[in-house]
N, C-alpha and C positions, 0 to 999 in steps of 0.2 A: 316204222310208221314215224314220221317227224310230227312232234308235238310242239305248239307254240304256248308260251306262258299266258296266263289269263292278262297280265299287265300289258303285254306286247299286242295282244289282240284289241284290248281296250284302247291302246293307244292309237292302232290303226282306225278303229271305230270312230273316237273322237276326232282325229285328223280328218277322216273322210266327212263327217259332220260338218266340222270348220270350213273345209274346201267347198262342199255342195251349198251349204248356206251363203258363203261369200258369193258363189255363182248366181244364186238365185237373187240375191241382193243386187249384185254389181255387173253380173255377166251380161253380155249383149248378144255375143254370137254362141250359137249351139256347139261350134266346135272347140270351145275353150272350156268346156265343162271336164274335159279330162285333164287338162293341165291344171286347172284349179285344185282338181280332186288330188292329183299326184303332188302337188307343192303344199296343200294343206297337210297330207300325210307326212310327207318328208320333213317339213318344218316343224310339225309337232314332235316326230321322233328325235329331230337335232335338240330341240328345246327340252324333251325328255332326259336325253344324254346330257346337256349342259346342267340341267338341274340335279342329276346324280351326283355330280362333283361339287356342288354347292352345299356346305354343311347345315344351312338353315333354309327350309322351306316352308313359307306360312300356309300354304295351302296344297294339301295332298289328298290324293283318293287312291288309298292302300299304298302302291308302290309308286304311283305317278305322280310327278310333280305338276299338277294342274296349272299353276300361275306362270311358270317358266315356259312350259310346253305351248300355252294358249298365248302368250306373248310372241313366242317364236314363230307360231302358226299365224298369227295376224300380220306380224311383220313380213314374213314371206309371202303371204296372200297379197298384201299392199304392194310389195315390189314386183311380184308378177304382174298385177294389174297396171302398175306404172310402166313397166318395161313392155306392156302389152303382149305377154306370153301366149 
């Protein structure tokens, strides 16, 4: 049985929340909800990975680098919106 770490699950949850909140604020078509959801999670995980290699993180929640991951998620969602994914 595969078990995921709590930090990984929380990253997926926060990325999902960012993606879905972005859709509710800026989404126009119902078909894009999945795209924003996936982009939000992927960008949040990418930001978390980038933050893990940075020696200083001003805002953390346990093992999660909230500042870096939130910025990456916001940038990823803005690029997806701009590219009309």
